C-alpha positions in Angstrom: 73.7 84.9 113.2 72.7 80.9 114.2 74.5 79.7 111.0 77.8 81.5 111.5 77.7 80.7 115.2 76.9 77.0 114.0 79.7 76.6 111.6 82.4 78.8 113.6 81.2 76.2 115.9 82.2 73.2 114.0 85.5 73.8 112.6 86.1 75.2 116.2 85.2 72.5 117.4 86.6 69.7 115.3 89.5 69.6 113.3 89.8 66.6 112.0 90.6 63.4 112.9 94.1 61.4 110.9 93.5 59.0 108.6 95.0 55.8 109.1 97.9 55.1 106.7 96.4 56.8 103.3 97.5 59.6 101.5 95.7 62.7 101.2 93.4 62.5 98.2 89.8 63.7 97.4 88.6 60.5 99.3 90.8 60.7 102.3 89.5 64.5 102.7 85.8 63.6 102.0 86.0 60.5 105.0 88.2 63.2 107.1 84.7 65.5 107.3 82.5 62.7 107.3 84.3 61.3 110.4 84.5 64.7 112.3 81.0 65.9 111.1 80.1 62.2 112.7 81.5 62.7 115.8 80.0 66.1 116.4 76.8 64.8 115.9 77.2 62.0 118.7 77.9 64.4 121.3 75.4 66.9 120.5 72.7 63.9 120.4 74.2 62.2 123.6 72.5 64.0 126.2 75.1 64.9 128.4 75.3 68.2 130.2 77.3 71.7 129.0 80.6 70.3 130.9 80.8 66.8 129.7 80.1 68.3 125.9 83.2 70.8 126.3 85.7 68.4 127.1 84.3 66.0 123.9 84.4 69.4 121.5 88.1 69.8 123.0 88.7 66.1 122.3 87.7 66.2 118.7 89.4 69.5 118.1 92.3 67.9 119.1 91.7 64.8 116.9 90.9 66.5 114.2 92.6 69.8 113.4 95.9 70.8 112.8 95.5 72.7 116.7 99.0 74.4 116.2 99.0 75.9 112.9 95.2 77.4 114.0 96.7 78.4 117.0 100.0 80.1 115.5 97.6 81.7 112.8 95.1 83.0 115.7 98.3 84.6 117.2 99.3 86.3 114.6 103.0 88.2 114.7 103.1 88.0 118.4 104.1 84.0 117.3 106.9 85.5 116.1 108.3 86.6 119.7 106.8 83.6 122.0 108.8 81.6 123.2 108.2 77.8 122.9 106.7 77.5 126.1 104.2 80.3 125.8 103.4 79.0 122.1 102.3 75.4 123.8 100.3 77.4 126.6 98.6 79.8 124.6 97.9 76.2 121.7 96.3 74.6 125.0 94.5 77.3 126.2 93.2 78.2 122.7 91.9 74.9 122.2 89.9 75.0 125.5 88.9 78.5 124.2 87.5 77.5 120.7 85.7 74.4 122.5 84.0 76.4 125.5 83.0 79.0 122.9 81.6 77.4 119.7 80.2 74.5 122.2 78.0 76.2 124.0 75.9 77.2 120.6 75.8 73.1 119.8 72.6 72.0 121.6 70.7 74.5 119.5 71.2 72.3 115.9 70.3 69.4 117.1 68.4 67.4 114.1 71.0 69.6 112.2 73.0 67.8 109.3 76.2 68.5 106.8 76.4 67.1 103.2 79.6 66.5 101.7 78.9 67.8 97.4 82.3 67.7 96.5 86.1 68.0 96.5 88.5 68.9 95.1 92.9 69.4 95.1 94.0 73.6 95.4 97.7 73.7 95.3 99.2 71.6 98.1 95.1 71.0 100.2 91.8 69.8 99.2 88.8 71.7 99.7 85.7 70.0 100.6 82.7 71.5 99.8 79.5 70.9 102.4 76.3 72.0 102.5 74.6 72.8 106.0 70.8 71.6 106.8 69.7 73.4 110.3 66.4 73.0 111.1 64.2 76.1 110.5 66.8 77.6 107.7 67.8 77.5 104.1 71.0 75.9 103.7 73.8 76.9 103.1 77.6 75.9 102.4 80.9 75.2 104.3 83.9 74.8 102.9 86.9 72.9 105.0 90.5 73.1 103.8 92.1 70.1 104.7 96.0 69.6 104.4 98.7 66.5 105.9 101.5 69.0 106.4 101.3 67.9 110.2 102.0 64.4 109.2 97.9 63.3 109.5 94.9 64.6 107.5 93.6 67.7 109.2 91.4 70.2 108.7 92.8 73.5 108.9 90.5 76.0 108.2 86.9 76.5 106.9 84.4 78.8 105.3 80.7 79.0 106.5 79.2 81.5 104.0 82.2 83.0 102.7 83.3 84.0 106.6 87.2 82.3 106.8 87.6 80.5 110.3 91.2 81.5 110.5 90.5 85.2 110.1 87.9 85.7 112.1 89.7 84.3 115.2 93.0 85.9 114.7 90.8 89.2 114.4 89.6 88.2 118.2 92.4 86.7 120.0 94.3 90.2 118.7 91.6 92.1 120.3 92.5 90.2 123.5 96.2 90.7 123.0 95.4 94.3 122.6 93.6 95.0 126.0 96.6 92.7 127.4 99.4 95.2 125.5 100.7 92.2 123.8 101.6 90.8 127.0 101.3 86.4 126.0 100.9 85.4 128.9 98.4 87.4 130.1 96.3 86.6 127.0 97.0 83.0 127.6 95.1 83.9 131.4 92.5 85.4 129.3 91.9 82.7 126.9 91.3 79.9 130.0 88.4 81.7 131.9 86.7 83.1 128.4 84.6 81.3 125.9 
């Protein structure tokens, strides 16, 4: 459970830093993940309080991930009927929700690290394979999917030991939507409180 939470937290809190002016290739995809991991490690090791760490994780998520894509995927079919203002509000609420939800787990992983072990092009994106080393646990595989479709190099999904971040969040947000009988505004309000 710790591994899954760490990786989902990492993926969720993360997302990617734009690669300044480079076309996406193996090296820039790998560099993006290295930068992401470095930023997260800096926050974890900073000793800041929980609230300050959540703000930092939200900033990292906004800077490194394709937040609009991840949020729209999590919203599922409801995104088709949402207004532009609802989509924007949902994306912002989702970003905060993810940062709080996974940010709480990070303190448990001080001293851990991710190492990039390989990069390969798949269709229109890159898979960046890493190995996660957490204290007191066996190493495990984490794969990040990186794309430049948003106009910047961004991480848009990850797999932690085969667990798909996008599908996990779509299921969880779907349950929130169901509780709210498909009411997008109520779901947005609930996301602002959760995490």
